[in-house]
N, C-alpha and C positions, 0 to 999 in steps of 0.2 A: 776039138776046135782045130781049124787049119793053122798050125803053128807057123807055117811059112809066111802067113800074112801079118803076123804080129809085129816084126821089126819095121816093116814099111809103114804100117798104120801108125805105130807110135812115133815114127819119125815125122809123120805128117800131122801130129797134134797141132803144131803151129808151122805151117808151111812157109819157108823162106819166100819173101816177096808177096805173101798173101796175108800176113798178119794184120796189116792195116785194114784190109778189107774184112778180115774175120772179125775184127773188133766192131764192125758195123753190122754184123749179121746176127740172126736169131740163135746161132749155135756158138757164138762167142760172147763177149762181155756185154752184159745188160746194165749199162751204167746211167741210163737216163732216158726220158721220153723224147720222141721225135718232135720236131718243131711243128707248131700248129695246134690250135685249141678247137675242139669240137663244140657242138651246140650244148647249151646248158641243161637240157632235159626238162622241158615244161611238163606240167601235169604230174609233178612229183607228189607221191603220197607221204603223209606223215605217218609214223608208226601206228599201226592199228586201224588205219583208214585206207579207203580205196579211192583212187582217182583215175579217170579215163584219160587216155592220151589224146591230145588234139590232132595227132598226126594222121595222115591219110592211111586208111586200111581197106584194102579191096577184099570183099568177102566173096566166097564161092556162092553159086546160085542157091544151094540148099542151106546156107548159113553155117556150114561146117566143112571139115576136111575129110575126104574119103581115106579109108585105110590104104597105106602105101604112099600117101602124100609125104613129101620131104619138107623139113624146115631147116634152113641154114642161117647162120649168123653172117651178116655182111660187115666184115672187119674193115672194109674200105669205106664204110658209110656209118649210119646210125640206125640201121633197120635189121629186121629178120625178114626173110623171104620164103613164102610158100612155093613149093615146086611140084608140079605134076611130072612124074618121071618120064612120061611119054611126050608132054607138050612144052614143058619149061615152066617159067615163073607164072604164078596166078595171082600174086598180090604180095604186099609187104606191110609191115607195121613198124613204126618208129619206136625204138626201145631205149636208146642212149648211145653215147659216143663209142665207136670202135668195139662192138660186141665180139666176144671171143667164144667161150664155151656155152653150152646150153644143155638142159635136162628136161625131159618131158614126163609129167606126172600122169598117174592113172586117171585123174580127173580132167585131163585135157589142158591143164595149165602148163605153160613152158616157163622155165626159170633161166634167165639169160644173164651172163656175167658181162657187164659193160664197164667202161672206164669210170662211169659215174656212180654205179650202184647195180643192184640186182633188179632187173626188170621182170615183171610178172605179166605174162601174156595169156589172155583167154583165146585159145586157138580156134574155138568154134565161132565166137563173135569176131575174131580177128581184131582185137584191140588190146592196148596195154592197160592193165588194171592198176599197176603201181610201179614205182621206182624206189627201191629201198636203199638208202645211202649206207655206205660202209662205215664201220666204226674206226677202222684204221686210216690214219692220215697218209694219203698217197701223193700228195702234192697237187699241182695244177692238173686239170683234165687235159690230156693230150691224145694224139693219135700215133699210129706207128707201132712197130713191134716191141719197143721198150716202154710203152706207155704204162702208167700205173693203173691200178684197179684190178677187177676180176679177170681171172684166166680160166682155170679148170673149175667145173661145178658138177655136183652130183646130188641126188636126192636119197634120203633114207628109204629103206624098203616100205615103211609104213606111210611115207609121204609127209611126215610131221616136221621134218627138218630138211633144209637145203644146206649144203656145205660148199663154200666157194673159196678158192685159193686167191688171195689178194696180193698182187705184186706191189712192192714198195721200191721204186727205182733207186738203185745204189745200195740197197740193204736187204735184210731178211724180210720175208713176207709173213702173212698170217692166214690161218684158216678161220674164216668167219662162219658162224652158225646162225642160220636164219630160221626163226619160228614161222612156218608157212601159214599158220592160221592168223597170228598176230601181225604178220608182215613187218617184222623188225629183226634186227641183228641182236642176238642175246649173249653171244660170247665170241671172243677172238683168241685163237691159240697160235703161239709163235711156230713158224715152220721155216724152211730154208728159202733160198733165193729163187725167185721167179717160178712159182708153182704152176707149171704148164697144165697139169692134169690133176683131177681129184676123182677118186673112186671109193666105193663103199663095199664092205664085205657083204656076202649074200644074206647073212643073218643080221646085218646092221650094227654089229658090235664094234667094228673098227672102220676108221676112215683113213685113206691113204692120199697124201699130197706128194706128187712127184715134182721135185724141185730141180730145175734144169741147171742153174748156175752154182749149186752147192753139191752136185753129184750125190744126191740122196733122195730117199723117200721118208717123209715124216709119218709115222704110224700113230694115230690118235685114237684112244679108247673113247667110244661114243658116250659111255656112261659117266666117266670122270673127266673127260677131255684132257687127260694126261698125254703129252707127246713123247715120242721116242724116235730117235734118229737111226736110220739104217742106211749106211753108205752103199751106193750101187755104182761101181766104177770099174767095170771089167778091163779097162785099159789104163787104170790108174788115174790120178788127179794132177799129174805134173804140169799140165798146161794151164791150170787155174781157170780164170775167167776167159782166157783166150782160147781154151780148148774147144774143139768140135765134138769131142768124144764124151758127151754127157747124156744123161737120161732125158727123155722127152715126154712120152706118154706110156701108161701102163694099162694092162687089162687084167681083170681078176679071173683066174682059170676056174671054170665051174666045178671041175671034179674035186679040187682040193683047196681052193682059196688062195693058192699061190699067185704072186704077181708076175706077169710076163712083160719084160721090157726089151725090145730089140735094139741092137746097136750095129750100125754100119753094114747091115746085111751080112754080118759075119758071126755075131754072137748074140744069143738070146739069154738074158739074165733071168733066171727063175728064182724068185725071192720068196722065202718063207717069212711072212711078216711077223710071225710069233717068235721065231728064234733069231731072225736077222740073217740067217745063212743064205748065201747065194750060190746056185749051181749054174754053170755055163754050158749051153748046148750050141752046136754049130748051126749057122745059117748060110744061105747060098747066094743071096742077091748081090752082095758086094756094092752097096750104095748107101748113102746117108739116109737114115730112117727116122720118121716122125710118127704120124698118127697110127693108132691101132684100134682094132675091134675084135671081139671074140664071140663066136656063136654059142648057142646053148649046148651044142655037141662038142665044143672045145676047139673048133677050128679057129686059128688066129689069122687075122689079116693085118699086114704091116705095110705102110706107105713108104716107098723109097723116093726121096726128093731129088736125087741126082748125086753126082760125084763130088767129093772133096777135091780130089786130084783127077782131072779128066784123063790123064795119061795112064792111070792105074785102076780107076773105079768105073763102075757101070752107071748107066743113066737111070732116070726115074722108072719106077716099077711098082707093082703091087704083088707082095708075097702072100700066097695062100698056103698056110702051114697046117697040115693035119695033126691030130693029137699024137700020132706016132712019130712026128718029126719030119715026115716027108714034105717036100715043098714044091709048089708050082710058082714060077715067077713070070708075071705078065708085064710086058713093057707098057709104059705110059708116055704120052706125049707131053713133055714139060713138067715142071714141078707141081706137086700137090701137097696137101696137109693132112686132112682128116678123112675118115672112112666110116661108113655105116653099111649094114647088110639088110636086104629085104627080109620080110617076115618068113618067106618060104626058103630063105637061104640060098637062092639061086643067083642073086644079083648084088653087086657091090656098087656103092655110090661114093666116089672119091672127090673131095673138094679141091678146087683149084686155087683157093685163097693164098695159102703158103705164107709163112711169116717173114720171108726174105724176098729179095728181088726175083722177078720171074713169075709172080702171081698172075692169075687171069680170072675172068668173071664167068665161072661156070663149073660144071661137074663133068667127070668122066664116068660113064655107066659101063660096068664090066660084067659080062656073062661069066660066072665063076666056073662053069663047066668047060667052056671052050676058050676063054680068054679074049673073045671078041669084045671090042669096046667102041664107044662113040662118045663124042662130046655133046654136052647140053648146056646152052647159054642160060645162066641164072645168077641173080644176085650181084653183089659188088665185093669182090675179093672174098668169096664165101669160105668160111673156116670151119666152124663147128657144124655138125649135122645130126639130125635124128630122123627116124622113120615112124610115121603114125601107124 
């Protein structure tokens, strides 16, 4: 790792004159929801039953979505939006207040973590089938980056369970387990603070909740639901809730099941979830990093949101890191949050939603061979993204 960078970065855990602003950002203290209450979520299904949403849903002419269609969560609204990567938005479905993460099942159903519950969307018919309430008490339904409710979400490989990280403002969160056939929460497992991301091992045996405000990943055995904490803090934890140097999102490396968590465009934490051991590899973007994705071949993509200190750090970017550790860093215009890759591995789609100020309503489409990119208007503060 670049040792010359460590002292300056540590000194900027809490920047003088910026602490007050940091406490209001997604990489500082998450102590409560933003003001404002979203819609209450009509059409809510009781456990085991299905209800159609009365919200507007624009269907494609053939009643389905072509391969390559994108689906994004509209964190600035209460919808998910379907996006043609060549033409832009083609329709939206109301799902619930401030949707964050989403997962797409092999059956075409999308599972969306909202502030109110887990929404289930039939992506062929383009309608909400159910809104499954959380078991965990998250307080009043609010909007904004500190809002309570679902954040990261993932499906088991067999599709029988969905796992959603539930944020409890001001305290530790929970990993809730959803029975996807019964459409109800069956279990809740304690995890750390603000579970930004949830991932599942390739064999389905373990679930990983990446907890931003507690500097850790909770490893949960899928069979017993026993949790185990693994600290992931390559810069230490001295800044506490006010620190910028926390984990955000993880990707499961296909070759060996290790977790990949980028920090600051400087350090990649490679975590063995079975032993809890972390190895650090150098990165080159020198920018605050959030969303990640990994291809089947092991190429890691990491979204750089921009500098902590504009005098020392670089701007927004997309890092494309090969399995051998070599990197290409492509500049982006403005902050971004999440990323997904086309099925052929040639194109990345980077969401402009962002969890802090500076978000915008669209995606950046990046050619991964050349780095050429263009913006595509779509959604309302789009955050999570999947590719059909």
